[in-house]
C-alpha positions as CSV (number, residue, x, y, z in Angstrom):
1,L,0.0,0.0,0.0
2,N,1.2,3.5,-0.7
3,K,1.5,6.1,2.1
4,V,-1.8,7.8,1.2
5,S,-3.7,4.5,1.4
6,R,-2.2,3.6,4.7
7,N,-3.0,7.0,6.2
8,T,-6.6,6.6,5.0
9,Y,-6.9,3.2,6.8
10,F,-5.6,4.7,10.0
11,E,-7.9,7.7,9.7
12,R,-10.8,5.3,9.3
13,I,-9.7,3.4,12.4
14,Q,-9.6,6.7,14.3
15,D,-13.0,7.7,13.1
16,F,-14.5,4.4,13.9
17,A,-13.0,4.4,17.4
18,A,-14.2,8.0,18.0
19,L,-17.8,7.0,17.0
20,H,-18.0,3.6,18.7
21,Y,-15.7,3.8,21.7
22,A,-18.7,3.4,24.1
23,E,-19.7,0.1,22.5
24,D,-18.3,-3.4,22.9
25,I,-16.1,-3.3,19.8
26,S,-13.3,-5.7,18.9
27,V,-10.2,-5.5,16.7
28,N,-12.2,-7.8,14.3
29,D,-15.1,-5.3,14.2
30,I,-12.6,-2.5,13.2
31,A,-10.9,-4.8,10.6
32,E,-14.3,-5.6,9.1
33,H,-15.2,-1.9,9.0
34,I,-12.1,-1.0,7.0
35,G,-12.1,-4.1,4.9
36,M,-8.8,-5.6,6.0
37,S,-7.8,-8.8,7.8
38,Q,-7.4,-8.7,11.5
39,S,-3.8,-9.9,11.3
40,W,-2.8,-7.3,8.7
41,L,-4.5,-4.5,10.6
42,T,-3.0,-5.5,14.0
43,K,0.6,-5.8,12.5
44,R,0.4,-2.5,10.5
45,F,-1.2,-0.5,13.3
46,K,1.5,-1.5,15.7
47,Q,4.2,-0.7,13.2
48,E,2.7,2.7,12.3
49,C,1.4,3.9,15.6
50,G,3.7,2.2,18.1
51,T,0.8,0.8,20.1
52,N,-1.8,-2.0,19.5
53,I,-5.4,-1.3,18.6
54,V,-6.8,-2.3,22.0
55,G,-4.4,0.1,23.7
56,Y,-5.4,2.9,21.3
57,L,-9.1,2.2,22.0
58,L,-8.4,2.3,25.7
59,D,-6.6,5.6,25.3
60,V,-9.7,7.0,23.4
61,R,-12.0,5.8,26.2
62,I,-9.8,7.2,28.9
63,E,-9.5,10.6,27.2
64,R,-13.3,10.8,26.9
65,A,-13.7,9.7,30.6
66,K,-11.3,12.5,31.6
67,A,-13.4,15.0,29.8
68,L,-16.6,13.7,31.4
69,L,-15.0,13.8,34.8
70,A,-13.9,17.4,34.4
71,Q,-17.0,18.7,32.7
72,T,-20.0,16.8,34.2
73,D,-21.4,15.6,37.5
74,M,-22.0,12.1,36.2
75,L,-21.3,9.3,38.6
76,I,-18.1,7.4,38.0
77,M,-20.2,4.3,37.4
78,E,-22.1,6.2,34.7
79,I,-18.9,7.5,33.1
80,A,-17.5,3.9,33.0
81,C,-20.6,2.8,31.1
82,A,-20.6,5.8,28.8
83,T,-17.0,5.2,27.8
84,G,-17.3,1.5,27.0
85,F,-16.4,-0.1,30.3
86,E,-19.0,-2.5,31.5
87,N,-17.3,-3.1,34.9
88,P,-16.7,0.1,36.9
89,G,-13.9,-1.6,38.9
90,Y,-12.1,-2.4,35.7
91,F,-12.6,1.2,34.6
92,I,-11.1,2.5,37.8
93,S,-8.1,0.1,37.5
94,V,-7.4,1.1,33.8
95,F,-7.9,4.8,34.6
96,R,-5.5,4.6,37.5
97,R,-2.9,2.8,35.4
98,A,-3.3,5.3,32.5
99,V,-3.6,8.6,34.4
100,G,-1.7,7.8,37.7
101,M,-4.7,8.5,39.9
102,T,-8.3,7.3,40.4
103,P,-11.2,8.9,38.5
104,K,-12.4,10.5,41.8
105,A,-9.0,12.0,42.5
106,Y,-8.8,13.2,38.9
107,R,-12.2,14.9,39.2
108,E,-11.2,16.5,42.5
109,M,-8.0,17.8,41.0
110,M,-9.8,19.3,38.0
111,Q,-12.3,21.0,40.2
112,E,-9.6,22.5,42.3
113,N,-7.9,23.9,39.2
114,A,-11.1,25.3,37.7
C-alpha cells in the first residue's frame, strides 16, 4: 500500500473508534469496518502507531472519561458505562494505570484547578 492508502486506513480506524468507543467493539469489528484482515491490521497498526489497537481504543476511552469527569457531575459508574467499560472496577483500574490516579482523584484535581 502506498502512504496515502495507509493513512486513509488509520484515519478510518480513528474515526470508527471515535464514533464507537462506548460500544463493545473488537479488533475484528474494526478490521471488518475498513475491509482488512485482523492480522494485517494488527501488525500494521502496531508498526505505524507504536501501540496496539486495543491500547489505542483504551486511550480514546480514557480521554473521553477525563473530559466527562472534568465537565460533568456524572457518577463514576455512569462514566464507566458511557465510555465502554461494563465493569466500573475495571474502569477505575485502567484509569489509574493510565492517568496515575483514580477517577475520583482526577475529578477533584480538575475541580480545584477550575
